[in-house]
C-alpha positions as CSV (number, residue, x, y, z in Angstrom):
1,M,89.4,-30.6,8.8
2,I,90.2,-28.6,6.0
3,A,88.4,-31.5,3.7
4,K,85.1,-30.6,6.0
5,K,85.7,-26.6,5.3
6,V,86.4,-27.6,1.8
7,R,83.0,-29.6,1.4
8,F,81.4,-26.8,3.5
9,F,82.4,-24.3,0.6
10,L,81.2,-26.3,-2.2
11,M,78.1,-26.9,-0.2
12,S,77.0,-23.8,0.1
13,A,78.4,-22.8,-3.7
14,V,76.1,-25.6,-5.2
15,M,72.7,-24.9,-2.2
16,L,72.8,-20.3,-2.8
17,P,72.1,-20.3,-6.7
18,A,68.9,-22.1,-5.7
19,W,68.0,-20.1,-3.2
20,M,68.4,-17.2,-5.0
21,A,66.5,-18.6,-8.4
22,A,64.1,-19.4,-5.9
23,Y,62.9,-16.2,-4.8
24,P,60.8,-15.1,-6.4
25,A,58.7,-17.7,-5.3
26,W,58.4,-16.9,-1.8
27,A,59.1,-13.7,-1.7
28,Q,56.0,-12.7,-2.2
29,D,55.2,-13.8,1.7
30,A,58.3,-11.2,3.1
31,P,57.3,-8.2,4.2
32,P,57.3,-5.1,1.4
33,A,61.1,-3.8,0.9
34,E,61.4,0.3,2.7
35,A,61.4,2.8,-0.1
36,P,64.9,4.1,-0.9
37,P,66.0,7.3,0.0
38,A,65.9,10.5,-2.1
39,A,70.2,9.6,-2.8
40,M,69.6,5.8,-4.5
41,E,66.4,7.4,-6.3
42,A,68.4,10.4,-8.1
43,A,70.0,8.8,-11.2
44,P,73.8,7.3,-11.4
45,A,76.1,10.8,-12.8
46,E,76.9,9.2,-15.9
47,A,73.6,7.7,-16.5
48,P,72.7,9.9,-19.6
49,A,69.4,12.0,-18.5
50,E,67.2,11.3,-21.9
51,A,67.7,7.3,-21.1
52,P,63.8,5.7,-22.8
53,P,62.1,4.2,-20.1
54,V,62.2,1.2,-21.6
55,A,66.3,1.0,-21.8
56,M,65.0,1.9,-17.6
57,A,62.3,-0.8,-17.7
58,E,64.9,-4.0,-19.4
59,A,67.0,-2.4,-16.3
60,A,67.7,-5.4,-13.6
61,P,66.6,-3.9,-10.5
62,A,68.8,-3.3,-7.9
63,A,68.0,-5.5,-5.3
64,G,67.1,-4.8,-2.1
65,P,67.4,-4.9,2.1
66,N,64.1,-7.2,2.7
67,E,66.5,-9.7,0.2
68,Y,69.5,-10.1,1.6
69,K,67.9,-10.2,4.9
70,V,65.5,-12.8,3.9
71,M,68.4,-15.2,2.9
72,A,70.4,-14.6,5.5
73,D,67.8,-15.0,8.4
74,T,66.9,-18.0,6.0
75,I,70.5,-19.5,5.4
76,W,71.4,-19.1,9.4
77,T,68.0,-20.7,10.2
78,L,68.4,-23.4,8.3
79,V,71.9,-24.6,8.9
80,T,71.4,-23.6,12.9
81,A,68.6,-26.3,12.7
82,M,71.4,-28.6,11.2
83,L,73.8,-28.4,13.7
84,V,71.1,-29.4,15.9
85,F,70.3,-32.6,14.0
86,F,73.5,-33.5,14.0
87,M,73.0,-33.4,18.1
88,N,71.7,-36.9,17.4
89,L,75.1,-38.6,16.8
90,G,76.3,-36.7,20.4
91,F,73.3,-38.1,22.1
92,A,73.7,-41.8,20.7
93,M,77.3,-41.2,21.8
94,V,76.9,-39.9,24.6
95,E,73.7,-42.4,25.8
96,S,75.8,-46.4,24.6
97,G,79.1,-45.3,26.5
98,F,77.1,-44.0,29.6
99,C,76.0,-48.0,29.6
100,R,77.0,-51.5,28.7
101,S,78.3,-53.3,25.8
102,K,75.5,-55.5,25.9
103,N,73.1,-53.2,25.4
104,T,74.6,-50.4,21.8
105,V,72.6,-51.8,19.4
106,N,69.7,-51.1,21.3
107,I,70.3,-47.4,22.5
108,L,72.3,-46.5,19.2
109,S,68.2,-48.1,17.1
110,K,66.8,-45.8,19.5
111,N,68.2,-42.3,19.1
112,F,69.0,-43.8,15.7
113,I,64.8,-44.2,15.1
114,V,63.6,-40.7,17.2
115,F,64.2,-38.6,14.9
116,A,62.7,-40.1,11.6
117,I,59.1,-40.8,14.7
118,S,59.4,-37.0,15.9
119,S,59.3,-35.8,11.7
120,I,56.4,-37.4,11.2
121,A,54.0,-37.0,13.9
122,F,55.4,-33.4,14.0
123,W,54.4,-33.1,10.9
124,V,51.3,-34.9,11.1
125,L,50.0,-33.0,14.5
126,G,52.6,-31.5,16.1
127,W,52.6,-27.8,14.3
128,G,49.5,-27.1,14.6
129,L,48.7,-27.3,18.3
130,M,52.5,-26.2,18.7
131,F,51.6,-22.9,16.1
132,G,48.5,-23.0,14.8
133,N,46.1,-20.0,16.6
134,G,43.5,-21.2,18.9
135,T,43.2,-20.8,22.2
136,G,45.7,-19.7,24.9
137,F,46.0,-23.7,25.6
138,I,46.2,-25.2,22.6
139,G,46.6,-24.4,18.9
140,T,43.6,-25.4,16.7
141,E,44.0,-24.0,12.9
142,G,45.7,-25.4,10.2
143,L,46.5,-28.5,12.2
144,F,47.0,-31.1,10.2
145,F,49.8,-31.8,8.0
146,V,51.9,-27.8,8.5
147,G,48.5,-26.9,6.8
148,G,47.1,-23.6,5.6
149,P,48.8,-20.1,5.9
150,D,51.7,-19.3,8.3
151,N,49.9,-19.9,11.6
152,S,52.7,-19.1,13.7
153,P,52.6,-16.3,16.2
154,M,56.2,-15.3,15.8
155,T,55.7,-13.1,13.0
156,G,54.0,-10.0,11.8
157,D,54.1,-7.2,15.1
158,A,53.3,-9.9,17.8
159,Y,56.5,-10.9,18.3
160,Q,58.4,-7.5,16.1
161,G,61.5,-6.9,18.0
162,A,60.4,-8.9,21.6
163,Y,64.3,-9.7,21.3
164,S,66.6,-6.9,21.0
165,A,66.5,-6.7,17.4
166,I,65.1,-10.0,16.1
167,A,62.3,-9.3,13.6
168,W,60.9,-13.2,13.2
169,T,58.8,-12.2,10.0
170,T,61.1,-12.9,7.2
171,I,61.3,-17.2,7.8
172,P,59.7,-19.0,4.8
173,L,57.2,-21.9,7.1
174,L,59.5,-24.6,5.7
175,A,62.1,-23.3,7.6
176,K,60.1,-22.4,11.0
177,F,59.2,-25.4,10.6
178,F,62.0,-27.3,10.2
179,F,64.1,-25.3,13.2
180,Q,61.5,-26.3,15.3
181,L,61.1,-30.2,14.5
182,V,65.1,-31.1,14.9
183,F,64.1,-28.8,18.9
184,A,60.6,-31.5,19.2
185,G,63.6,-34.9,18.0
186,T,65.3,-33.5,20.7
187,A,62.9,-33.7,23.6
188,A,62.3,-37.0,22.4
189,T,66.3,-38.8,22.4
190,I,66.5,-37.4,26.3
191,V,64.0,-39.7,27.7
192,S,65.5,-42.6,25.5
193,G,68.6,-42.8,28.0
194,A,66.8,-42.9,31.7
195,V,65.3,-45.2,29.7
196,A,68.3,-47.3,28.5
197,E,69.0,-50.7,29.3
198,R,65.2,-52.7,30.3
199,I,62.8,-51.0,28.7
200,K,61.2,-52.5,25.2
201,Y,62.2,-51.3,21.8
202,I,58.6,-50.6,20.8
203,S,57.5,-49.0,24.1
204,F,59.9,-46.6,23.3
205,I,58.8,-46.3,19.3
206,V,55.1,-45.5,20.7
207,F,55.9,-43.1,23.9
208,S,57.7,-40.8,21.2
209,F,55.3,-40.3,19.8
210,F,52.3,-39.3,21.3
211,L,56.1,-37.2,23.3
212,V,56.3,-35.4,19.6
213,G,52.8,-35.3,18.9
214,V,51.3,-34.3,21.4
215,I,52.8,-33.3,25.5
216,Y,55.6,-31.5,23.7
217,P,53.5,-29.3,21.3
218,I,51.1,-28.1,24.1
219,V,54.3,-27.0,25.8
220,G,55.7,-24.8,23.9
221,H,52.0,-23.7,22.8
222,W,52.3,-22.5,26.4
223,I,55.6,-20.1,25.5
224,W,56.5,-20.2,22.4
225,G,52.8,-20.5,21.0
226,A,51.7,-16.5,22.4
227,G,50.2,-18.7,24.9
228,W,49.1,-18.7,28.2
229,L,52.6,-18.6,30.1
230,A,54.2,-16.6,27.1
231,A,50.9,-14.0,28.6
232,S,51.4,-14.2,31.5
233,G,55.3,-12.9,31.8
234,M,57.6,-16.2,30.8
235,W,60.7,-16.7,29.9
236,D,62.4,-19.3,27.7
237,F,64.3,-18.6,25.3
238,A,65.5,-21.5,23.4
239,G,63.8,-24.2,25.3
240,S,66.0,-25.3,29.3
241,T,62.0,-25.6,30.0
242,V,60.7,-26.1,26.6
243,V,62.9,-28.9,25.4
244,H,64.3,-30.1,28.6
245,S,62.2,-30.3,30.8
246,V,59.6,-31.5,28.9
247,G,62.4,-34.1,27.6
248,G,62.6,-34.8,31.9
249,W,59.4,-34.3,33.1
250,A,58.8,-37.1,30.7
251,A,61.9,-39.3,31.4
252,L,60.8,-39.3,35.5
253,A,57.0,-40.5,34.9
254,G,58.7,-43.2,32.5
255,V,61.7,-44.2,35.1
256,V,58.6,-44.4,38.0
257,V,57.1,-46.4,35.7
258,L,59.5,-48.9,34.6
259,G,61.4,-49.4,38.4
260,P,65.6,-49.9,38.5
261,R,68.0,-52.3,36.5
262,I,68.3,-55.4,37.8
263,G,71.1,-55.1,40.7
264,K,71.2,-51.4,40.7
265,Y,69.8,-51.1,44.8
266,G,71.1,-53.2,47.0
267,A,68.5,-55.0,50.0
268,N,70.3,-52.6,52.5
269,G,69.6,-49.8,50.6
270,K,73.7,-49.1,48.9
271,V,74.4,-48.0,45.3
272,N,75.4,-50.8,42.8
273,A,78.2,-48.3,40.0
274,I,76.8,-50.2,36.8
275,P,80.0,-49.1,34.4
276,G,79.3,-47.6,31.2
277,H,82.0,-49.5,28.6
278,S,83.0,-46.5,26.6
279,M,84.1,-43.6,28.5
280,T,86.0,-42.8,24.3
281,S,81.8,-42.6,23.3
282,A,80.5,-40.8,26.2
283,T,83.9,-38.0,25.2
284,I,83.5,-37.6,21.7
285,G,79.7,-38.1,22.2
286,A,79.7,-34.8,24.9
287,I,82.0,-33.0,22.8
288,V,79.4,-33.2,19.8
289,L,76.4,-32.2,21.8
290,W,78.7,-28.8,23.2
291,L,79.6,-27.9,18.8
292,G,76.0,-28.9,18.6
293,W,75.1,-26.0,21.1
294,F,76.0,-23.0,18.7
295,G,72.8,-23.8,16.3
296,F,70.4,-24.4,19.9
297,N,70.6,-20.9,21.3
298,P,72.2,-19.4,18.9
299,G,69.2,-20.5,15.8
300,S,66.9,-19.7,18.3
301,T,67.4,-16.0,16.6
302,M,65.7,-17.3,13.7
303,A,66.9,-13.8,12.1
304,A,70.8,-13.4,11.3
305,A,70.7,-10.6,14.0
306,V,73.9,-10.5,13.9
307,G,74.9,-8.8,17.8
308,D,72.8,-11.6,19.0
309,M,74.2,-14.8,17.8
310,A,77.4,-13.0,18.5
311,R,77.1,-12.4,22.6
312,I,74.3,-15.9,22.8
313,V,77.4,-17.3,21.8
314,V,79.5,-16.3,24.0
315,T,77.2,-16.7,26.6
316,T,76.3,-20.3,25.5
317,N,80.0,-21.1,25.3
318,T,80.6,-19.4,28.6
319,A,78.2,-21.2,31.0
320,A,79.2,-25.1,29.2
321,A,82.7,-24.4,30.7
322,A,81.9,-22.6,33.9
323,G,79.5,-26.1,34.1
324,L,82.4,-28.8,33.3
325,L,84.8,-27.1,35.6
326,A,82.3,-26.6,38.3
327,A,81.0,-30.2,38.2
328,T,85.0,-31.6,37.7
329,A,85.2,-30.0,40.9
330,T,83.0,-30.7,43.0
331,A,83.2,-34.9,41.8
332,W,86.6,-34.3,43.5
333,I,85.8,-33.0,46.1
334,I,83.1,-35.4,47.3
335,M,84.1,-38.3,45.2
336,G,88.1,-38.3,45.6
337,K,88.6,-38.7,41.9
338,P,88.0,-36.0,39.0
339,D,84.9,-38.1,37.4
340,L,85.0,-38.1,33.5
341,G,81.2,-38.8,33.9
342,M,80.6,-36.1,36.6
343,S,82.7,-33.6,33.6
344,I,81.1,-34.8,30.6
345,N,77.8,-34.2,32.6
346,G,79.1,-31.0,33.9
347,L,79.1,-29.4,30.6
348,L,75.5,-31.0,29.5
349,A,74.3,-29.5,33.2
350,G,75.7,-26.0,31.9
351,L,74.4,-25.3,28.8
352,V,70.7,-27.0,29.5
353,G,71.7,-24.4,32.3
354,I,71.7,-21.2,29.5
355,T,69.8,-22.4,27.3
356,A,66.2,-20.5,28.7
357,P,68.6,-17.0,29.8
358,C,71.6,-17.5,27.0
359,A,69.6,-14.1,25.0
360,F,69.2,-12.5,27.3
361,V,72.1,-12.1,30.1
362,S,75.2,-10.9,30.3
363,V,78.7,-13.3,29.7
364,G,79.7,-12.8,33.5
365,S,76.2,-14.2,34.7
366,S,76.2,-16.7,31.6
367,F,79.2,-17.5,34.3
368,W,77.6,-17.9,36.8
369,I,74.5,-20.1,36.1
370,G,76.6,-22.4,34.2
371,A,78.8,-23.2,37.5
372,I,75.6,-23.3,39.6
373,A,74.3,-25.5,37.4
374,G,77.6,-28.2,37.6
375,V,77.2,-28.0,40.5
376,L,73.4,-28.7,40.5
377,V,74.7,-32.4,38.3
378,V,76.5,-33.8,41.1
379,F,74.0,-33.2,44.0
380,A,70.9,-34.6,41.9
381,V,72.9,-37.0,40.8
382,L,73.5,-39.3,44.0
383,M,70.2,-37.6,45.3
384,F,68.3,-39.1,42.1
385,D,70.6,-42.5,43.7
386,K,69.7,-42.7,47.0
387,L,65.7,-42.6,45.9
388,K,66.6,-45.7,43.9
389,I,64.9,-43.5,40.8
390,D,67.5,-45.4,38.6
391,D,68.5,-43.3,35.1
392,P,72.2,-44.5,33.4
393,V,73.4,-41.4,32.2
394,G,72.2,-39.1,34.2
395,A,69.4,-37.5,31.8
396,L,67.1,-36.3,34.5
397,A,70.1,-34.3,36.5
398,V,71.0,-32.9,33.6
399,H,68.3,-32.4,31.9
400,L,65.2,-31.8,33.9
401,V,67.0,-30.4,37.6
402,C,69.1,-28.2,35.8
403,G,66.4,-26.7,33.1
404,V,64.4,-26.0,36.2
405,W,67.6,-24.4,36.6
406,G,67.7,-22.5,33.8
407,T,64.4,-21.4,33.9
408,F,64.5,-20.0,36.8
409,S,68.0,-18.3,36.8
410,V,65.7,-16.2,33.7
411,G,63.6,-14.8,37.4
412,L,67.8,-13.3,38.9
413,F,69.9,-12.6,35.9
414,A,67.4,-11.1,33.3
415,Q,68.4,-7.6,31.9
416,D,66.2,-5.7,30.0
417,Q,68.4,-4.0,28.3
418,F,68.3,-7.7,26.4
419,I,64.9,-8.3,26.3
420,P,62.9,-4.3,26.1
421,K,59.3,-5.8,25.9
422,T,60.2,-7.8,29.8
423,T,58.4,-7.0,33.0
424,G,61.4,-5.7,34.9
425,D,65.0,-7.0,35.6
426,G,65.6,-9.6,36.9
427,L,66.4,-9.5,40.9
428,F,68.9,-9.4,40.8
429,F,69.8,-6.7,38.6
430,G,66.8,-4.5,40.5
431,G,64.5,-6.4,39.5
432,G,61.0,-6.6,41.8
433,T,59.3,-10.0,41.9
434,N,57.3,-10.8,39.1
435,L,59.7,-11.3,36.5
436,L,60.4,-15.0,38.6
437,M,56.7,-15.3,39.7
438,S,56.5,-15.9,36.0
439,Q,58.9,-17.7,35.9
440,I,58.2,-20.6,38.6
441,T,55.1,-20.6,37.5
442,G,56.0,-21.5,34.2
443,I,58.2,-24.3,36.3
444,V,55.4,-25.4,38.2
445,A,52.8,-25.6,35.5
446,V,55.1,-27.7,32.4
447,G,56.0,-30.1,35.5
448,A,52.8,-31.4,36.9
449,F,51.3,-31.0,33.1
450,T,53.9,-33.2,31.7
451,F,55.0,-35.8,34.4
452,I,51.3,-36.5,35.3
453,L,50.2,-36.8,30.8
454,S,53.0,-38.6,31.1
455,Y,52.3,-40.6,33.8
456,V,49.3,-41.8,32.1
457,I,50.7,-42.6,28.6
458,W,53.5,-44.2,30.1
459,M,50.6,-46.6,32.6
460,G,48.9,-47.1,29.4
461,I,51.8,-48.8,27.6
462,K,52.5,-50.8,30.1
463,M,48.9,-52.4,30.1
464,T,48.5,-53.0,26.7
465,L,52.7,-53.3,25.2
466,G,54.1,-54.0,28.6
467,V,57.2,-51.5,28.9
468,R,60.2,-53.6,30.1
469,V,62.1,-56.5,29.1
470,S,62.1,-60.1,30.5
471,E,64.9,-60.9,33.1
472,A,66.3,-63.0,31.2
473,E,66.6,-61.0,28.0
474,E,67.5,-58.0,30.8
475,M,70.0,-59.5,31.8
476,E,71.6,-60.6,28.3
477,G,71.6,-57.0,26.4
478,L,68.5,-55.9,24.5
479,D,71.3,-56.0,21.4
480,I,70.4,-60.2,22.0
481,G,67.1,-60.1,22.4
482,E,65.8,-57.5,21.1
483,H,67.2,-57.3,17.6
484,G,69.7,-59.7,17.0
485,Q,72.8,-58.2,17.0
486,S,76.1,-57.4,19.3
487,A,78.0,-54.4,19.0
488,Y,81.0,-55.8,19.1
489,P,80.7,-59.9,17.7
490,D,84.6,-60.0,17.1
491,F,84.3,-60.1,21.6
492,S,81.4,-61.7,22.5
493,V,82.0,-64.8,24.8
494,T,79.6,-66.3,22.1
495,S,81.7,-65.7,19.2
496,I,84.6,-67.6,20.7
497,P,85.0,-70.9,19.6
498,P,85.1,-73.8,22.0
499,V,88.3,-75.1,23.8
500,T,88.1,-78.8,22.8
501,G,90.8,-80.1,24.5
502,K,92.8,-81.8,21.6
503,K,95.8,-79.8,20.1
């Protein structure tokens, strides 16, 4: 831990001069500094009154408040984006731990390559569709390669003061781009877990390009790009719908097209458990994700707004803790044992549930949002199994069901003091049904659009490349069939020398 702190300090010390040196190049886009008060305009008492103009001109100008705000906002946005990037490791560990050892290389490889896929897809097209000025449905300007001026609607007066004290005008374009990129990549990792242990590697790669390049940014434009859902009054601060539900709906379409794993469901309707190979990996991954969410939610301020940052960290953590405890208790009551897998998914359920309302609710409300998510996730896992929808890691229960719940909960728990421009308080705080109906409209519209388009793409891939590995490959494991490798060669049956009977 000490070594990590030292490394962080050294990295900050190295990078800060670079940011300061680069300031003149990008400060031109920042809003002009406010005029200093009269007291600051006066010459210091010790300065001679007859100081020549030349000396004054040569003096280094004092840094204005905007310079520090730009620097603080940019550093905050990039550091929290790096925390979200680190969540790729968490997803890889959770998914591989929840699945069988014979598929570990395949799952790790998917989670490794998916961010590279996302980086290119979002750079080439996704950003323009999401944040380019255009219609209420889609972005049309600066469409390719983050081209042209900053077309993001999250600048200027459009979002000024929208979230408490947060202003969106001081972040450089590429800082915004990178922050939004790591969110796009997260949506693609959600699909990976739900379709695990039977999907072709190339098919997952192709679908990920479509998801991050087209589906995700169109939905993002509706809500975060000043699109029609934003205009209707829908709120989703950090992505319960934009990220998690989109990933969940896309995953559901893929699971429907793929079908269940061999042996998961018996002919008589019995659900056969297929245990994961490493709860150690899964638990480590869950803790990494818990940490990463402190970038995911608070970083969505995209500004170093001190009060908002601190409150969002606490609402996020409270919901996570409540979700973990509620899921553990629910599983204990229903299944007779405190199942660790359910506890892990309960933690993630609480985090997904609070993602949309984290900036709009009190700490007390965040407890109930997380606790309800923790109960929901247990029943959702059991429900999907009864419907014979095979999800090896519970991604549908966590990201789809709890993403819907988190978005819905904004209409119940939001308070005007945290969102000045909302149409009113949530239902539980005396508000009418306007906000709640806006949230429901968004949930239904995004669900229908994402599922239908994802299903069409999955079917197109099925008819061309195929989506599922052969039965023999599935039985042997995708590590050997797809990659020609084993994650644990020392423990593989094939690595044990044959017994000859001779001493």
